C-alpha positions in Angstrom: 46.8 126.2 181.9 50.0 125.7 183.7 52.5 122.9 184.0 51.9 119.6 182.3 48.2 120.4 181.7 49.4 123.1 179.2 50.7 120.5 176.8 48.3 119.3 174.1 48.1 115.5 174.4 48.8 115.0 170.7 52.0 117.1 170.7 54.4 114.5 172.1 53.3 112.0 169.5 53.6 114.3 166.5 56.9 115.9 167.6 58.4 112.7 168.9 57.6 110.9 165.7 59.8 113.3 163.8 62.7 112.3 166.0 62.5 108.6 165.2 64.7 108.7 162.1 67.5 110.4 164.1 67.5 107.8 166.9 69.3 104.5 167.3 67.4 101.3 167.7 67.1 101.3 171.5 66.1 105.0 171.8 63.6 104.5 169.0 62.0 101.6 170.8 61.8 103.7 174.0 60.1 106.6 172.1 57.7 104.2 170.3 56.5 102.8 173.7 57.0 105.9 175.9 55.3 108.6 173.7 51.8 106.9 173.8 52.0 106.5 177.5 53.0 110.2 177.9 50.1 111.1 175.6 47.7 109.0 177.8 48.9 110.8 180.9 48.3 114.2 179.2 44.8 113.2 178.1 43.7 112.9 181.7 45.3 116.3 182.6 43.0 118.1 180.1 40.2 119.8 182.1 36.6 120.2 181.0 36.1 123.2 178.7 38.4 125.1 176.4 42.0 125.0 177.6 43.7 126.7 174.7 42.5 129.6 172.5 44.1 130.9 169.3 43.0 133.9 167.3 42.7 133.2 163.5 41.3 135.4 160.8 38.9 137.1 163.1 37.8 133.8 164.7 38.7 132.2 168.0 40.0 128.7 167.6 39.9 126.1 170.4 42.6 123.5 169.6 42.2 121.9 173.0 38.7 121.5 174.4 38.0 118.6 176.8 35.0 116.7 178.1 34.1 113.1 178.9 33.5 112.1 175.3 36.9 113.4 174.1 38.8 111.8 177.0 37.1 108.4 176.3 38.2 108.3 172.6 41.6 109.9 173.3 42.3 107.2 176.0 41.6 104.3 173.7 43.6 106.0 170.9 46.6 106.3 173.2 46.2 102.6 174.3 46.0 101.6 170.7 49.2 103.6 169.8 51.1 101.8 172.6 49.9 98.3 171.7 50.3 98.9 168.0 53.8 100.3 168.6 54.7 97.2 170.7 53.3 94.9 168.0 55.3 96.6 165.2 58.4 97.2 167.3 61.6 96.3 165.3 59.4 94.8 162.6 58.4 98.0 160.7 60.3 100.6 158.7 61.1 103.9 160.3 58.8 105.8 157.9 55.9 103.5 158.8 56.5 104.1 162.5 56.7 107.8 162.0 53.4 107.8 160.1 51.8 105.6 162.7 52.6 107.9 165.6 51.6 111.0 163.7 48.4 109.2 162.7 47.6 108.4 166.4 48.5 112.0 167.4 46.1 113.4 164.7 43.3 111.2 166.0 43.8 112.4 169.5 44.0 116.0 168.2 40.6 115.5 166.5 39.0 114.3 169.7 40.1 117.5 171.5 39.3 119.9 168.6 36.8 122.5 169.8 36.6 124.2 166.4 36.1 123.1 162.8 39.3 124.6 161.6 41.5 122.5 163.9 39.3 119.5 163.1 39.9 120.0 159.3 43.7 120.4 159.7 44.1 117.1 161.6 41.5 115.4 159.5 43.6 115.9 156.5 46.8 115.0 158.3 45.2 111.8 159.4 44.4 111.0 155.7 47.9 111.7 154.6 49.6 109.6 157.3 47.1 106.7 156.8 48.1 106.7 153.1 51.7 106.4 154.1 50.8 103.4 156.3 49.2 101.7 153.3 52.1 102.5 151.0 54.4 101.0 153.6 53.2 97.6 152.4 55.8 98.1 149.6 53.8 96.2 146.9 52.2 97.3 143.7 48.8 96.6 145.2 49.5 98.7 148.2 50.7 101.6 146.0 47.5 101.5 143.9 45.2 101.0 146.9 47.0 103.9 148.8 46.4 106.2 145.8 42.7 105.3 145.6 42.5 105.8 149.4 44.2 109.2 149.2 42.0 110.5 146.3 38.8 109.4 148.0 39.7 110.9 151.4 40.9 114.1 149.8 37.4 114.3 148.1 35.9 113.8 151.5 38.1 116.6 152.9 36.8 118.9 150.1 33.2 118.1 151.0 34.1 118.8 154.7 35.8 122.1 153.8 32.8 123.2 151.7 30.5 122.4 154.5 32.6 124.2 157.0 32.7 127.3 154.8 29.0 127.3 154.4 28.5 126.7 158.2 30.7 129.6 159.1 29.1 131.9 156.5 25.7 131.1 157.9 26.4 131.1 161.6 29.5 133.2 161.9 31.0 130.6 164.3 33.7 128.0 163.9 32.9 126.2 167.1 32.4 122.4 166.7 29.3 121.4 168.4 26.0 119.5 167.7 24.4 120.6 164.4 21.2 119.6 162.8 20.6 118.5 159.2 18.9 121.8 158.5 21.2 123.2 155.7 23.2 122.1 152.7 26.4 122.9 154.6 25.6 120.5 157.4 24.7 117.8 154.8 28.1 118.3 153.2 29.8 118.0 156.6 27.9 114.8 157.3 29.0 113.4 153.9 32.6 114.2 154.7 32.3 112.4 158.0 30.6 109.4 156.5 33.3 108.8 153.9 35.8 108.3 156.7 33.3 106.0 158.5 33.3 103.7 155.5 29.6 104.2 154.7 28.4 102.9 151.3 28.5 103.6 148.5 32.0 105.0 149.2 33.1 102.2 151.5 35.1 100.0 149.1 38.3 101.9 150.2 38.3 100.1 153.5 38.6 96.4 152.3 40.6 97.7 149.3 43.3 99.5 151.2 43.6 98.2 154.7 44.7 94.6 153.8 47.5 95.9 151.6 49.3 97.5 154.5 51.9 95.7 156.5 50.8 93.5 159.5 51.5 96.3 161.9 50.2 99.0 159.6 46.8 97.5 159.3 46.5 97.3 163.1 47.0 101.1 163.3 44.7 101.8 160.4 41.8 99.8 161.9 41.7 102.1 165.0 41.9 105.7 163.9 40.1 106.6 160.6 36.7 105.0 161.1 36.7 105.7 164.9 37.5 109.4 164.5 34.5 109.4 162.2 32.4 107.8 164.9 33.6 110.4 167.3 32.8 113.4 165.2 29.3 112.0 164.4 28.7 111.5 168.1 29.7 115.1 168.6 28.1 116.7 165.6 25.0 114.7 164.7 23.5 112.8 167.7 20.0 111.8 167.0 20.2 112.2 163.2 17.7 109.5 162.2 19.3 109.0 158.7 22.3 107.4 160.5 20.0 104.5 161.6 19.3 103.6 158.0 23.0 104.1 157.0 24.1 102.0 160.0 21.7 99.1 159.3 22.8 99.0 155.7 26.5 98.9 156.8 25.7 96.0 159.3 24.4 93.7 156.6 26.6 94.9 153.8 29.7 94.0 155.9 28.2 90.6 156.8 27.4 89.6 153.2 30.7 90.5 151.8 32.7 89.1 154.7 30.9 85.7 154.1 31.9 85.8 150.4 35.5 86.8 151.0 38.5 84.4 150.9 41.2 86.8 152.1 41.4 86.6 155.9 42.4 90.3 156.3 39.6 91.4 153.9 37.1 89.4 156.0 38.2 91.4 159.0 38.1 94.7 157.0 34.5 94.1 156.0 33.7 93.3 159.7 35.0 96.9 160.5 32.3 98.2 158.2 29.8 96.0 159.9 30.7 97.1 163.4 30.8 100.8 162.6 27.2 100.2 161.4 26.2 99.3 164.9 27.8 102.5 166.2 26.0 104.6 163.6 22.7 103.1 164.6 23.3 104.1 168.2 24.2 107.6 167.2 21.0 107.8 165.1 18.8 106.7 167.9 20.2 109.6 169.9 19.3 108.7 173.5 21.8 108.8 176.3 21.8 105.0 176.4 22.4 104.6 172.7 25.1 107.3 172.6 26.8 105.7 175.5 26.5 102.4 173.7 28.1 103.7 170.5 31.0 105.3 172.4 31.6 102.2 174.5 31.4 100.0 171.4 33.9 102.2 169.6 36.2 101.7 172.7 35.9 98.0 172.8 36.0 97.6 169.0 39.4 99.2 168.8 40.7 96.6 171.3 39.1 93.4 170.0 39.5 94.4 166.3 43.2 95.2 167.0 43.5 91.7 168.6 41.9 90.0 165.6 44.2 91.9 163.2 47.2 91.1 165.3 46.4 87.4 165.1 45.8 87.6 161.4 49.0 89.7 160.9 51.0 87.2 162.9 49.8 84.4 160.6 50.7 86.6 157.6 54.1 87.4 159.1 55.0 83.8 159.9 53.5 82.1 156.8 53.5 84.8 154.1 49.9 83.7 153.2 46.6 85.5 153.6 44.1 83.4 151.6 41.9 81.1 153.6 42.4 78.5 150.8 46.1 78.4 151.7 45.7 78.2 155.5 44.4 75.8 158.1 45.6 73.6 160.9 47.8 76.4 162.4 46.6 75.6 165.9 49.2 72.8 166.0 52.2 75.2 165.9 50.7 78.6 166.8 48.7 78.0 170.0 49.0 81.5 171.4 48.0 83.1 168.2 45.0 80.7 167.9 43.8 81.4 171.5 44.1 85.2 171.0 42.3 85.0 167.7 39.5 83.0 169.3 39.2 85.6 172.1 39.0 88.4 169.6 36.4 86.4 167.6 34.2 85.9 170.7 34.5 89.6 171.6 33.4 90.8 168.2 30.5 88.3 168.4 29.3 89.8 171.7 29.8 86.6 173.6 29.1 87.0 177.4 32.2 87.8 179.5 33.9 89.5 176.6 34.1 93.2 175.9 31.8 93.3 172.9 28.9 91.9 174.9 28.9 94.8 177.4 29.0 97.5 174.7 26.9 96.3 171.8 24.1 95.2 174.1 23.7 98.9 175.2 22.8 99.8 171.6 20.2 97.0 171.1 18.7 97.8 174.5 18.4 101.5 173.5 16.5 100.4 170.4 14.1 98.4 172.6 13.7 101.2 175.0 12.6 103.5 172.2 10.2 100.9 170.9 12.1 100.6 167.6 11.1 96.9 167.2 12.4 96.6 163.6 15.7 98.2 164.4 16.1 95.9 167.5 15.3 92.8 165.4 17.7 93.8 162.6 20.5 94.5 165.1 20.0 91.2 166.8 20.1 89.5 163.4 23.2 91.4 162.6 24.8 90.1 165.8 24.2 86.6 164.6 25.7 87.4 161.2 28.8 88.7 162.9 29.3 85.4 164.7 29.0 83.7 161.3 31.8 85.5 159.5 34.2 86.9 162.2 33.3 84.7 165.1 33.5 81.3 163.3 34.6 81.7 159.7 37.9 83.5 160.4 39.2 81.2 163.2 37.8 78.1 161.6 39.4 78.5 158.2 42.6 80.0 159.4 43.4 77.8 162.5 41.3 74.7 162.1 39.5 72.9 159.3 41.8 71.0 157.0 45.5 70.8 157.7 47.5 73.0 155.3 50.8 71.4 156.3 52.1 74.7 157.5 54.0 74.6 160.9 55.1 78.1 161.7 55.8 79.0 165.3 54.1 81.8 167.2 55.4 85.3 166.2 58.3 87.1 168.0 58.0 88.1 171.7 56.9 91.7 171.1 54.0 90.6 168.9 52.9 87.9 171.4 53.0 90.4 174.2 50.8 92.9 172.3 48.3 90.2 171.6 48.3 89.0 175.3 47.7 92.6 176.4 44.6 93.1 174.2 43.3 89.6 174.9 43.5 90.5 178.7 41.6 93.7 178.1 38.9 91.9 176.1 38.2 89.5 179.0 38.7 92.1 181.8 36.3 94.6 180.3 33.8 91.9 179.6 33.9 90.5 183.1 34.2 93.9 184.8 32.6 96.7 182.7 32.4 99.2 185.6 35.7 101.1 184.8 34.5 101.6 181.2 31.0 102.6 182.1 32.4 105.2 184.6 34.1 107.2 181.8 31.2 107.2 179.3 29.7 110.5 178.3 26.5 110.1 180.3 25.8 108.5 183.7 25.2 104.7 183.2 22.3 102.9 184.7 22.6 99.6 182.8 23.3 96.1 183.9 24.3 93.9 180.9 24.3 90.6 182.8 20.7 89.8 183.3 19.4 86.3 183.0 17.1 87.1 180.1 19.8 89.0 178.2 22.5 86.4 178.7 20.2 83.5 177.7 18.9 85.3 174.7 22.4 86.1 173.4 23.7 82.6 174.0 20.7 81.1 172.1 21.3 83.5 169.2 25.0 82.7 169.0 24.5 78.9 169.3 21.9 79.0 166.6 24.3 81.0 164.4 27.0 78.4 165.1 24.7 75.6 164.1 23.7 77.4 160.9 27.4 77.9 160.0 28.2 74.2 160.1 24.9 73.3 158.4 25.8 75.7 155.6 29.5 74.8 155.6 29.4 73.0 152.2 28.0 76.3 150.7 30.8 78.3 152.4 33.5 76.3 150.8 36.7 78.3 150.4 37.2 79.4 146.8 39.6 81.6 145.0 37.1 84.4 144.4 37.3 88.1 143.9 34.3 90.2 145.1 33.4 93.6 143.8 31.0 95.8 145.6 30.4 99.6 145.0 33.9 100.0 143.7 32.6 98.4 140.5 31.3 101.8 139.5 34.7 103.4 139.5 36.9 100.4 138.7 35.0 98.9 135.8 32.1 101.1 134.8 33.9 104.4 135.3 36.7 104.0 132.8 34.3 102.6 130.2 31.9 105.6 130.7 34.9 107.9 130.2 36.0 106.1 127.1 32.5 106.2 125.6 32.3 109.9 126.4 35.6 110.5 124.7 34.5 108.6 121.6 31.2 110.6 121.4 33.2 113.9 121.8 35.5 112.9 118.9 32.5 112.1 116.7 30.8 115.4 117.6 34.1 117.3 116.9 34.5 115.7 113.5 31.0 116.9 112.4 30.9 120.2 114.2 34.5 121.3 113.9 33.9 123.7 110.9 30.8 125.2 112.5 32.5 125.7 115.8 35.5 127.4 114.2 33.2 129.7 112.2 31.3 130.7 115.3 34.5 131.4 117.2 35.8 133.5 114.4 32.5 135.5 114.2 32.6 136.1 118.0 36.2 137.4 118.0 35.5 139.5 114.9 32.5 141.2 116.6 34.5 141.7 119.8 37.3 143.4 117.8 34.7 145.5 115.9 33.5 147.1 119.1 36.5 146.9 121.5 39.4 147.1 119.1 41.7 150.1 118.8 39.4 151.5 116.0 36.2 150.1 117.4 33.1 152.0 118.2 33.6 151.8 122.0 37.2 153.0 121.6 36.1 156.4 120.1 35.7 159.6 122.1 32.2 160.6 123.2 30.8 164.0 124.0 30.7 164.7 127.8 27.1 165.7 127.7 26.1 162.5 125.9 28.0 160.4 128.5 26.3 162.2 131.4 22.9 161.5 129.8 23.6 157.8 129.5 24.8 157.6 133.1 21.6 159.3 134.3 19.5 157.0 132.3 21.3 153.8 133.6 21.1 155.1 137.2 17.4 155.7 136.8 16.8 152.2 135.5 18.8 150.7 138.3 16.9 152.7 141.0 13.5 151.8 139.6 14.5 148.1 139.4 15.9 148.2 142.9 12.7 149.9 144.3 10.4 147.3 142.8 
């Protein structure tokens, strides 16, 4: 490589982030906005194939390896870094901004990692910087949630490390490419990836941690951790049918808990789990159409989910409230935030002429093409469920329904501008999907706007809307706390440990004397044979020792032969 193409796209973000504490306000703002744009330019300078090689412990690493899939994800990560930086500009602490840019740089580095070692390094860096974003919430809840997030993701990193070691020991290669579920090492790698994807039973970290970050921090968090997991699953495990089952579970898991939730940001956090489930289904189907659909849906999801979280963050920033029971009637004084929230809600619901429609429909069409009737039916039902919780519940309870009496204005200019940018992209990609389809991993021969598909989707959404208002008395906002799989390590776990400690104490009280007697006997026997005056410390005749060596070698040879 020569010139600008020799610079890894993630390098300006990581190095530039370290300069932020040394800069004044204006220069800091310039770096926050300029570095993602520079990274975006560098992304499209990376050629296909390995561009950078490094020798490491007898292996050849490929820190920069480009193709259509890596450029697609790196592009949307850079766009997210720019919009997120614009949204958080002058409203976030310096440490949070540093963590956000390094987090974005780590995500881009993962997309270009051609080897498992580079992948692991930036995987862990992503976990650490994401933890800092959570801790930037500066509350007791954010501190605790960040610690749980860190522990769980370090556990996922350990699983990934063990899987990589096993893979290298078996294959002798550190290259990151497609791998089948044909060995325990590959199952460990898959488990490490799925933890970051928010797959149950270890999914509670997502609605637990993300809502505790600052308004700008959650926007960044929504884009990188789960989507890098989708990327590595697309790269490493396309066609793994187990992902269809995991994905379908995530689709309905996210719907159920989002419908039960009262916290607006937790509603949107559960919807992340739901949407990643659609992507995993596409990866599990494994056709070119489904893989294109998963990649496209990850791209559009980052944008419309970012828009939804920006609108929710604006409400939180201007009102200081996040519970649906405390909100309502905000359309009177926050019209721009309301409109942007509605556009994001329509996009996540796959409404025609929005970005979600042109990406999610590729996954459902792939299921139909493969004659997976049950999968197609469940994905269609899942789309209706999404409209219930994110498409209607979120904007209805936050911006409409009863008047809470709150009259805050729309947020500051930079936050409004970021929302307008993402709202425009949601509509533009939905109305004109050709630019997105042109950069997908495989050639696209798909037209989303057919009469049958549009009518079917509109009927499904209208039926869901009718069902919402029919069931509205049962969806009454309440001050509830919902526990899912985290019950096991929040409630049951400490009690199991306490019971185990009590049993151990009882056993120790009864067996203490016997244990001490056995320990004394063991060390006495050890001293008898190995002590200064022990049997094995005495001198032996040379001939006797030779005889014993010959006997032992003979036994070993016979055992080895047979």
